[in-house]
Predicted model as a PDB file, atoms N, CA, C, CB and O in Angstrom, pLDDT in the B-factor column:
MODEL        1                                                                  
ATOM      1  N   MET A   1      -6.845 -15.736 -22.605  1.00 84.00           N  
ATOM      2  CA  MET A   1      -7.624 -14.387 -22.525  1.00 84.00           C  
ATOM      3  C   MET A   1      -5.886 -13.836 -21.636  1.00 84.00           C  
ATOM      4  CB  MET A   1      -9.680 -14.405 -21.343  1.00 84.00           C  
ATOM      5  O   MET A   1      -5.297 -14.580 -20.853  1.00 84.00           O  
ATOM      6  N   THR A   2      -5.514 -12.788 -21.927  1.00 94.00           N  
ATOM      7  CA  THR A   2      -4.435 -11.982 -20.962  1.00 94.00           C  
ATOM      8  C   THR A   2      -4.975 -11.309 -19.882  1.00 94.00           C  
ATOM      9  CB  THR A   2      -3.660 -10.906 -21.673  1.00 94.00           C  
ATOM     10  O   THR A   2      -5.949 -10.703 -20.327  1.00 94.00           O  
ATOM     11  N   VAL A   3      -4.823 -11.026 -18.328  1.00 93.00           N  
ATOM     12  CA  VAL A   3      -5.086 -10.300 -17.345  1.00 93.00           C  
ATOM     13  C   VAL A   3      -3.796  -9.084 -17.898  1.00 93.00           C  
ATOM     14  CB  VAL A   3      -5.003 -11.200 -15.755  1.00 93.00           C  
ATOM     15  O   VAL A   3      -2.626  -9.370 -18.154  1.00 93.00           O  
ATOM     16  N   LYS A   4      -4.413  -7.745 -17.973  1.00 93.00           N  
ATOM     17  CA  LYS A   4      -3.176  -6.681 -17.660  1.00 93.00           C  
ATOM     18  C   LYS A   4      -3.285  -6.459 -16.350  1.00 93.00           C  
ATOM     19  CB  LYS A   4      -3.186  -5.233 -18.419  1.00 93.00           C  
ATOM     20  O   LYS A   4      -4.193  -7.078 -15.796  1.00 93.00           O  
ATOM     21  N   VAL A   5      -2.567  -5.692 -15.629  1.00 89.00           N  
ATOM     22  CA  VAL A   5      -2.054  -5.045 -14.661  1.00 89.00           C  
ATOM     23  C   VAL A   5      -3.296  -4.188 -14.092  1.00 89.00           C  
ATOM     24  CB  VAL A   5      -0.822  -4.271 -15.144  1.00 89.00           C  
ATOM     25  O   VAL A   5      -3.860  -4.261 -13.000  1.00 89.00           O  
ATOM     26  N   ARG A   6      -3.561  -3.245 -15.339  1.00 89.00           N  
ATOM     27  CA  ARG A   6      -4.871  -2.175 -15.224  1.00 89.00           C  
ATOM     28  C   ARG A   6      -6.503  -2.695 -14.718  1.00 89.00           C  
ATOM     29  CB  ARG A   6      -5.084  -1.564 -16.848  1.00 89.00           C  
ATOM     30  O   ARG A   6      -7.471  -2.012 -14.381  1.00 89.00           O  
ATOM     31  N   ASP A   7      -6.312  -4.392 -14.840  1.00 90.00           N  
ATOM     32  CA  ASP A   7      -7.521  -4.559 -14.437  1.00 90.00           C  
ATOM     33  C   ASP A   7      -7.196  -5.215 -13.440  1.00 90.00           C  
ATOM     34  CB  ASP A   7      -8.439  -5.078 -15.240  1.00 90.00           C  
ATOM     35  O   ASP A   7      -7.906  -6.219 -13.512  1.00 90.00           O  
ATOM     36  N   VAL A   8      -6.692  -5.278 -12.717  1.00 87.00           N  
ATOM     37  CA  VAL A   8      -6.750  -5.651 -11.312  1.00 87.00           C  
ATOM     38  C   VAL A   8      -6.155  -4.505 -10.092  1.00 87.00           C  
ATOM     39  CB  VAL A   8      -5.901  -7.012 -11.264  1.00 87.00           C  
ATOM     40  O   VAL A   8      -6.370  -4.617  -8.885  1.00 87.00           O  
ATOM     41  N   MET A   9      -5.674  -3.834 -10.492  1.00 84.00           N  
ATOM     42  CA  MET A   9      -5.061  -2.570  -9.731  1.00 84.00           C  
ATOM     43  C   MET A   9      -6.348  -1.572  -9.044  1.00 84.00           C  
ATOM     44  CB  MET A   9      -4.079  -1.575 -10.974  1.00 84.00           C  
ATOM     45  O   MET A   9      -7.522  -1.441  -9.390  1.00 84.00           O  
ATOM     46  N   GLY A  10      -5.544  -0.943  -7.906  1.00 80.00           N  
ATOM     47  CA  GLY A  10      -6.736   0.115  -7.610  1.00 80.00           C  
ATOM     48  C   GLY A  10      -6.809   1.225  -8.378  1.00 80.00           C  
ATOM     49  O   GLY A  10      -5.859   1.342  -9.152  1.00 80.00           O  
ATOM     50  N   LYS A  11      -7.555   2.003  -8.413  1.00 83.00           N  
ATOM     51  CA  LYS A  11      -7.648   3.285  -8.734  1.00 83.00           C  
ATOM     52  C   LYS A  11      -7.049   4.675  -7.908  1.00 83.00           C  
ATOM     53  CB  LYS A  11      -8.901   3.328  -8.839  1.00 83.00           C  
ATOM     54  O   LYS A  11      -6.861   5.746  -8.485  1.00 83.00           O  
ATOM     55  N   VAL A  12      -6.835   4.487  -6.713  1.00 88.00           N  
ATOM     56  CA  VAL A  12      -6.576   4.779  -5.618  1.00 88.00           C  
ATOM     57  C   VAL A  12      -5.423   4.568  -4.910  1.00 88.00           C  
ATOM     58  CB  VAL A  12      -7.307   4.430  -5.150  1.00 88.00           C  
ATOM     59  O   VAL A  12      -5.613   3.802  -3.966  1.00 88.00           O  
ATOM     60  N   ALA A  13      -4.002   5.065  -5.042  1.00 89.00           N  
ATOM     61  CA  ALA A  13      -3.121   4.544  -4.009  1.00 89.00           C  
ATOM     62  C   ALA A  13      -3.122   4.899  -2.709  1.00 89.00           C  
ATOM     63  CB  ALA A  13      -2.013   4.724  -4.307  1.00 89.00           C  
ATOM     64  O   ALA A  13      -2.861   6.058  -2.386  1.00 89.00           O  
ATOM     65  N   ILE A  14      -3.407   3.976  -1.833  1.00 96.00           N  
ATOM     66  CA  ILE A  14      -3.035   4.088  -0.353  1.00 96.00           C  
ATOM     67  C   ILE A  14      -1.745   4.378   0.403  1.00 96.00           C  
ATOM     68  CB  ILE A  14      -3.320   3.048   0.100  1.00 96.00           C  
ATOM     69  O   ILE A  14      -1.114   3.378   0.745  1.00 96.00           O  
ATOM     70  N   THR A  15      -1.262   5.519   0.713  1.00 97.00           N  
ATOM     71  CA  THR A  15       0.516   5.731   1.071  1.00 97.00           C  
ATOM     72  C   THR A  15       0.331   6.382   2.774  1.00 97.00           C  
ATOM     73  CB  THR A  15       1.552   7.303  -0.344  1.00 97.00           C  
ATOM     74  O   THR A  15      -0.395   7.194   3.346  1.00 97.00           O  
ATOM     75  N   VAL A  16       1.323   5.584   3.076  1.00 98.00           N  
ATOM     76  CA  VAL A  16       1.784   6.052   4.546  1.00 98.00           C  
ATOM     77  C   VAL A  16       3.374   6.285   4.385  1.00 98.00           C  
ATOM     78  CB  VAL A  16       1.430   4.786   5.839  1.00 98.00           C  
ATOM     79  O   VAL A  16       4.159   5.451   3.933  1.00 98.00           O  
ATOM     80  N   PRO A  17       3.738   7.753   4.902  1.00 98.00           N  
ATOM     81  CA  PRO A  17       4.777   8.452   5.296  1.00 98.00           C  
ATOM     82  C   PRO A  17       5.849   7.157   5.800  1.00 98.00           C  
ATOM     83  CB  PRO A  17       4.286   9.609   6.468  1.00 98.00           C  
ATOM     84  O   PRO A  17       5.673   6.143   6.475  1.00 98.00           O  
ATOM     85  N   LEU A  18       6.870   7.674   5.197  1.00 97.00           N  
ATOM     86  CA  LEU A  18       7.958   6.394   5.499  1.00 97.00           C  
ATOM     87  C   LEU A  18       8.164   6.394   7.376  1.00 97.00           C  
ATOM     88  CB  LEU A  18       9.865   6.821   4.502  1.00 97.00           C  
ATOM     89  O   LEU A  18       8.000   5.450   8.149  1.00 97.00           O  
ATOM     90  N   ASP A  19       8.424   7.304   7.567  1.00 97.00           N  
ATOM     91  CA  ASP A  19       8.019   7.476   9.027  1.00 97.00           C  
ATOM     92  C   ASP A  19       6.868   7.304  10.081  1.00 97.00           C  
ATOM     93  CB  ASP A  19       8.159   8.397   9.131  1.00 97.00           C  
ATOM     94  O   ASP A  19       6.718   7.808  11.194  1.00 97.00           O  
ATOM     95  N   ALA A  20       6.084   6.398   9.335  1.00 97.00           N  
ATOM     96  CA  ALA A  20       4.504   6.164   9.887  1.00 97.00           C  
ATOM     97  C   ALA A  20       5.185   5.355  10.959  1.00 97.00           C  
ATOM     98  CB  ALA A  20       3.125   5.263   8.783  1.00 97.00           C  
ATOM     99  O   ALA A  20       6.215   4.746  10.669  1.00 97.00           O  
ATOM    100  N   SER A  21       4.562   5.289  12.481  1.00 97.00           N  
ATOM    101  CA  SER A  21       4.517   4.489  12.941  1.00 97.00           C  
ATOM    102  C   SER A  21       3.795   3.311  12.545  1.00 97.00           C  
ATOM    103  CB  SER A  21       4.381   4.876  13.722  1.00 97.00           C  
ATOM    104  O   SER A  21       2.938   3.467  11.675  1.00 97.00           O  
ATOM    105  N   PHE A  22       4.047   1.736  13.193  1.00 95.00           N  
ATOM    106  CA  PHE A  22       3.285   0.817  12.884  1.00 95.00           C  
ATOM    107  C   PHE A  22       2.036   0.787  12.929  1.00 95.00           C  
ATOM    108  CB  PHE A  22       3.557   0.065  13.339  1.00 95.00           C  
ATOM    109  O   PHE A  22       1.337   0.313  12.034  1.00 95.00           O  
ATOM    110  N   ALA A  23       1.535   1.388  14.183  1.00 96.00           N  
ATOM    111  CA  ALA A  23      -0.154   1.515  14.561  1.00 96.00           C  
ATOM    112  C   ALA A  23      -0.533   2.323  13.644  1.00 96.00           C  
ATOM    113  CB  ALA A  23      -0.662   2.136  16.039  1.00 96.00           C  
ATOM    114  O   ALA A  23      -1.706   2.191  13.293  1.00 96.00           O  
ATOM    115  N   GLU A  24       0.013   3.038  13.190  1.00 97.00           N  
ATOM    116  CA  GLU A  24      -0.618   4.273  12.046  1.00 97.00           C  
ATOM    117  C   GLU A  24      -0.511   3.305  10.946  1.00 97.00           C  
ATOM    118  CB  GLU A  24       0.403   5.973  11.711  1.00 97.00           C  
ATOM    119  O   GLU A  24      -1.603   2.955  10.497  1.00 97.00           O  
ATOM    120  N   LEU A  25       0.307   2.895  10.513  1.00 95.00           N  
ATOM    121  CA  LEU A  25       0.367   1.431   9.382  1.00 95.00           C  
ATOM    122  C   LEU A  25      -0.926   0.784   9.088  1.00 95.00           C  
ATOM    123  CB  LEU A  25       1.275   0.086  10.024  1.00 95.00           C  
ATOM    124  O   LEU A  25      -1.619   0.724   8.072  1.00 95.00           O  
ATOM    125  N   VAL A  26      -1.063   0.230  10.512  1.00 95.00           N  
ATOM    126  CA  VAL A  26      -2.504  -0.773  10.403  1.00 95.00           C  
ATOM    127  C   VAL A  26      -3.658   0.191  10.666  1.00 95.00           C  
ATOM    128  CB  VAL A  26      -2.606  -2.158  11.681  1.00 95.00           C  
ATOM    129  O   VAL A  26      -4.761  -0.196  10.280  1.00 95.00           O  
ATOM    130  N   ALA A  27      -3.588   1.331  11.236  1.00 97.00           N  
ATOM    131  CA  ALA A  27      -4.728   2.053  11.372  1.00 97.00           C  
ATOM    132  C   ALA A  27      -5.631   2.531   9.857  1.00 97.00           C  
ATOM    133  CB  ALA A  27      -4.213   3.283  12.206  1.00 97.00           C  
ATOM    134  O   ALA A  27      -6.810   2.310   9.580  1.00 97.00           O  
ATOM    135  N   THR A  28      -4.320   3.420   8.868  1.00 97.00           N  
ATOM    136  CA  THR A  28      -4.333   2.710   7.700  1.00 97.00           C  
ATOM    137  C   THR A  28      -4.696   2.002   6.772  1.00 97.00           C  
ATOM    138  CB  THR A  28      -4.046   2.450   7.682  1.00 97.00           C  
ATOM    139  O   THR A  28      -5.152   2.481   5.735  1.00 97.00           O  
ATOM    140  N   MET A  29      -4.554   0.684   6.988  1.00 95.00           N  
ATOM    141  CA  MET A  29      -5.420  -0.638   5.989  1.00 95.00           C  
ATOM    142  C   MET A  29      -6.718  -0.763   6.415  1.00 95.00           C  
ATOM    143  CB  MET A  29      -4.809  -2.292   6.128  1.00 95.00           C  
ATOM    144  O   MET A  29      -7.669  -0.991   5.667  1.00 95.00           O  
ATOM    145  N   ARG A  30      -6.786  -0.590   7.839  1.00 96.00           N  
ATOM    146  CA  ARG A  30      -7.801  -0.773   8.158  1.00 96.00           C  
ATOM    147  C   ARG A  30      -9.090  -0.039   8.023  1.00 96.00           C  
ATOM    148  CB  ARG A  30      -7.559  -0.954   8.983  1.00 96.00           C  
ATOM    149  O   ARG A  30     -10.206  -0.534   7.865  1.00 96.00           O  
ATOM    150  N   ARG A  31      -8.652   1.650   8.141  1.00 97.00           N  
ATOM    151  CA  ARG A  31      -9.586   2.522   7.715  1.00 97.00           C  
ATOM    152  C   ARG A  31      -9.929   2.199   6.186  1.00 97.00           C  
ATOM    153  CB  ARG A  31      -9.074   3.940   7.951  1.00 97.00           C  
ATOM    154  O   ARG A  31     -11.141   2.098   5.997  1.00 97.00           O  
ATOM    155  N   PHE A  32      -9.203   2.033   5.157  1.00 95.00           N  
ATOM    156  CA  PHE A  32      -9.274   1.612   3.881  1.00 95.00           C  
ATOM    157  C   PHE A  32      -9.930   0.360   3.633  1.00 95.00           C  
ATOM    158  CB  PHE A  32      -8.090   1.574   3.399  1.00 95.00           C  
ATOM    159  O   PHE A  32     -10.855   0.348   2.821  1.00 95.00           O  
ATOM    160  N   ASP A  33      -9.561  -0.764   4.252  1.00 93.00           N  
ATOM    161  CA  ASP A  33      -9.947  -2.149   4.120  1.00 93.00           C  
ATOM    162  C   ASP A  33      -8.981  -2.469   3.064  1.00 93.00           C  
ATOM    163  CB  ASP A  33     -11.517  -2.451   3.765  1.00 93.00           C  
ATOM    164  O   ASP A  33      -9.468  -3.072   2.107  1.00 93.00           O  
ATOM    165  N   VAL A  34      -7.716  -2.206   3.010  1.00 92.00           N  
ATOM    166  CA  VAL A  34      -7.010  -2.817   1.959  1.00 92.00           C  
ATOM    167  C   VAL A  34      -6.140  -3.675   2.602  1.00 92.00           C  
ATOM    168  CB  VAL A  34      -6.324  -1.902   1.059  1.00 92.00           C  
ATOM    169  O   VAL A  34      -6.267  -3.857   3.813  1.00 92.00           O  
ATOM    170  N   GLY A  35      -5.224  -4.263   1.931  1.00 92.00           N  
ATOM    171  CA  GLY A  35      -4.158  -5.243   2.289  1.00 92.00           C  
ATOM    172  C   GLY A  35      -2.363  -4.962   1.760  1.00 92.00           C  
ATOM    173  O   GLY A  35      -1.320  -5.615   1.735  1.00 92.00           O  
ATOM    174  N   ALA A  36      -2.747  -3.828   1.459  1.00 92.00           N  
ATOM    175  CA  ALA A  36      -1.012  -3.400   1.227  1.00 92.00           C  
ATOM    176  C   ALA A  36      -1.386  -1.830   0.875  1.00 92.00           C  
ATOM    177  CB  ALA A  36       0.051  -4.412  -0.395  1.00 92.00           C  
ATOM    178  O   ALA A  36      -2.489  -1.409   0.526  1.00 92.00           O  
ATOM    179  N   VAL A  37      -0.235  -1.121   1.052  1.00 95.00           N  
ATOM    180  CA  VAL A  37      -0.340   0.377   1.193  1.00 95.00           C  
ATOM    181  C   VAL A  37       1.350   0.571   0.906  1.00 95.00           C  
ATOM    182  CB  VAL A  37      -1.048   1.002   2.915  1.00 95.00           C  
ATOM    183  O   VAL A  37       2.292  -0.093   1.340  1.00 95.00           O  
ATOM    184  N   THR A  38       1.330   1.649   0.080  1.00 95.00           N  
ATOM    185  CA  THR A  38       2.497   2.246  -0.694  1.00 95.00           C  
ATOM    186  C   THR A  38       3.276   3.038   0.706  1.00 95.00           C  
ATOM    187  CB  THR A  38       1.894   3.460  -2.157  1.00 95.00           C  
ATOM    188  O   THR A  38       2.738   3.622   1.646  1.00 95.00           O  
ATOM    189  N   VAL A  39       4.715   2.802   0.428  1.00 97.00           N  
ATOM    190  CA  VAL A  39       5.428   3.702   1.728  1.00 97.00           C  
ATOM    191  C   VAL A  39       6.278   4.871   0.599  1.00 97.00           C  
ATOM    192  CB  VAL A  39       6.851   2.468   3.038  1.00 97.00           C  
ATOM    193  O   VAL A  39       7.005   4.624  -0.364  1.00 97.00           O  
ATOM    194  N   VAL A  40       5.800   6.290   1.227  1.00 97.00           N  
ATOM    195  CA  VAL A  40       6.428   7.283   0.290  1.00 97.00           C  
ATOM    196  C   VAL A  40       7.442   7.985   1.202  1.00 97.00           C  
ATOM    197  CB  VAL A  40       5.325   8.354  -0.406  1.00 97.00           C  
ATOM    198  O   VAL A  40       7.166   8.158   2.389  1.00 97.00           O  
ATOM    199  N   ALA A  41       8.505   8.360   0.727  1.00 98.00           N  
ATOM    200  CA  ALA A  41       9.378   9.454   1.063  1.00 98.00           C  
ATOM    201  C   ALA A  41       8.914  10.879   1.371  1.00 98.00           C  
ATOM    202  CB  ALA A  41      10.206   9.553   0.067  1.00 98.00           C  
ATOM    203  O   ALA A  41       8.185  11.392   0.522  1.00 98.00           O  
ATOM    204  N   PRO A  42       9.172  11.475   2.272  1.00 97.00           N  
ATOM    205  CA  PRO A  42       9.214  13.031   2.160  1.00 97.00           C  
ATOM    206  C   PRO A  42       9.116  13.581   0.808  1.00 97.00           C  
ATOM    207  CB  PRO A  42      10.482  13.578   2.725  1.00 97.00           C  
ATOM    208  O   PRO A  42       8.345  14.541   0.785  1.00 97.00           O  
ATOM    209  N   ASP A  43       9.547  13.347  -0.133  1.00 97.00           N  
ATOM    210  CA  ASP A  43       9.495  13.870  -1.821  1.00 97.00           C  
ATOM    211  C   ASP A  43       8.178  13.047  -2.562  1.00 97.00           C  
ATOM    212  CB  ASP A  43      11.212  13.340  -2.804  1.00 97.00           C  
ATOM    213  O   ASP A  43       7.656  13.311  -3.646  1.00 97.00           O  
ATOM    214  N   ARG A  44       7.857  12.041  -1.666  1.00 94.00           N  
ATOM    215  CA  ARG A  44       5.915  11.675  -2.095  1.00 94.00           C  
ATOM    216  C   ARG A  44       6.402  10.741  -3.065  1.00 94.00           C  
ATOM    217  CB  ARG A  44       4.575  13.192  -2.974  1.00 94.00           C  
ATOM    218  O   ARG A  44       5.576  10.404  -3.914  1.00 94.00           O  
ATOM    219  N   HIS A  45       8.131   9.990  -3.180  1.00 96.00           N  
ATOM    220  CA  HIS A  45       8.123   9.096  -4.127  1.00 96.00           C  
ATOM    221  C   HIS A  45       8.098   7.526  -3.721  1.00 96.00           C  
ATOM    222  CB  HIS A  45       9.210   9.422  -4.881  1.00 96.00           C  
ATOM    223  O   HIS A  45       8.964   7.328  -2.868  1.00 96.00           O  
ATOM    224  N   PRO A  46       7.436   6.429  -4.032  1.00 96.00           N  
ATOM    225  CA  PRO A  46       7.746   5.506  -3.545  1.00 96.00           C  
ATOM    226  C   PRO A  46       8.853   5.073  -3.277  1.00 96.00           C  
ATOM    227  CB  PRO A  46       7.345   4.951  -3.929  1.00 96.00           C  
ATOM    228  O   PRO A  46       9.825   5.219  -4.017  1.00 96.00           O  
ATOM    229  N   VAL A  47       8.872   4.366  -1.974  1.00 97.00           N  
ATOM    230  CA  VAL A  47      10.535   3.568  -1.147  1.00 97.00           C  
ATOM    231  C   VAL A  47      10.013   2.136  -1.123  1.00 97.00           C  
ATOM    232  CB  VAL A  47      11.081   4.164   0.941  1.00 97.00           C  
ATOM    233  O   VAL A  47      10.740   1.155  -1.283  1.00 97.00           O  
ATOM    234  N   GLY A  48       8.603   2.087  -0.897  1.00 95.00           N  
ATOM    235  CA  GLY A  48       8.219   0.377  -0.415  1.00 95.00           C  
ATOM    236  C   GLY A  48       7.133   0.050  -0.517  1.00 95.00           C  
ATOM    237  O   GLY A  48       6.522   1.080  -0.802  1.00 95.00           O  
ATOM    238  N   VAL A  49       6.231  -1.028  -0.450  1.00 94.00           N  
ATOM    239  CA  VAL A  49       5.179  -1.583  -0.167  1.00 94.00           C  
ATOM    240  C   VAL A  49       5.336  -2.505   1.137  1.00 94.00           C  
ATOM    241  CB  VAL A  49       4.767  -2.225  -1.327  1.00 94.00           C  
ATOM    242  O   VAL A  49       6.260  -3.265   1.428  1.00 94.00           O  
ATOM    243  N   VAL A  50       4.151  -2.210   1.839  1.00 95.00           N  
ATOM    244  CA  VAL A  50       3.740  -3.354   2.786  1.00 95.00           C  
ATOM    245  C   VAL A  50       2.546  -3.903   2.436  1.00 95.00           C  
ATOM    246  CB  VAL A  50       3.616  -2.965   4.179  1.00 95.00           C  
ATOM    247  O   VAL A  50       1.602  -3.324   1.898  1.00 95.00           O  
ATOM    248  N   THR A  51       2.640  -5.254   2.824  1.00 94.00           N  
ATOM    249  CA  THR A  51       1.332  -5.696   2.553  1.00 94.00           C  
ATOM    250  C   THR A  51       0.832  -7.247   3.890  1.00 94.00           C  
ATOM    251  CB  THR A  51       1.448  -6.205   0.622  1.00 94.00           C  
ATOM    252  O   THR A  51       1.552  -7.864   4.676  1.00 94.00           O  
ATOM    253  N   THR A  52      -0.362  -7.344   3.648  1.00 92.00           N  
ATOM    254  CA  THR A  52      -0.514  -8.712   4.990  1.00 92.00           C  
ATOM    255  C   THR A  52      -0.305  -9.435   4.085  1.00 92.00           C  
ATOM    256  CB  THR A  52      -2.000  -9.180   6.011  1.00 92.00           C  
ATOM    257  O   THR A  52      -1.348 -10.032   4.355  1.00 92.00           O  
ATOM    258  N   ALA A  53       0.147 -10.091   3.045  1.00 86.00           N  
ATOM    259  CA  ALA A  53      -0.318 -11.367   2.475  1.00 86.00           C  
ATOM    260  C   ALA A  53       1.176 -12.324   2.764  1.00 86.00           C  
ATOM    261  CB  ALA A  53      -0.857 -11.157   0.625  1.00 86.00           C  
ATOM    262  O   ALA A  53       2.122 -11.540   2.839  1.00 86.00           O  
ATOM    263  N   THR A  54       1.529 -13.476   2.905  1.00 70.00           N  
ATOM    264  CA  THR A  54       2.389 -13.877   3.006  1.00 70.00           C  
ATOM    265  C   THR A  54       2.872 -14.873   1.490  1.00 70.00           C  
ATOM    266  CB  THR A  54       2.204 -14.355   4.269  1.00 70.00           C  
ATOM    267  O   THR A  54       2.092 -15.091   0.564  1.00 70.00           O  
ATOM    268  N   CYS A  55       4.136 -15.303   1.540  1.00 67.00           N  
ATOM    269  CA  CYS A  55       4.425 -15.861   0.218  1.00 67.00           C  
ATOM    270  C   CYS A  55       4.956 -17.240   0.771  1.00 67.00           C  
ATOM    271  CB  CYS A  55       5.544 -14.930  -0.772  1.00 67.00           C  
ATOM    272  O   CYS A  55       5.185 -17.713   1.885  1.00 67.00           O  
ATOM    273  N   CYS A  56       5.056 -17.726  -0.754  1.00 62.00           N  
ATOM    274  CA  CYS A  56       5.639 -19.095  -0.222  1.00 62.00           C  
ATOM    275  C   CYS A  56       6.052 -19.833   1.106  1.00 62.00           C  
ATOM    276  CB  CYS A  56       6.579 -19.149  -0.717  1.00 62.00           C  
ATOM    277  O   CYS A  56       6.495 -20.981   1.063  1.00 62.00           O  
TER     278      CYS A  56                                                      
ENDMDL                                                                          
END                                                                             
């Protein structure tokens, strides 16, 4: 069985603006109980992702 991205992704993207403070970022993640948020530029295009995950 192959797992598709659509099977594990959220249906709503939680975003923060590029100029958000770290405190605002943490508050947003806590409010929505998520481990990652998309960072968006003023034109609403995604420019990055911040996660609580650690890697390797």
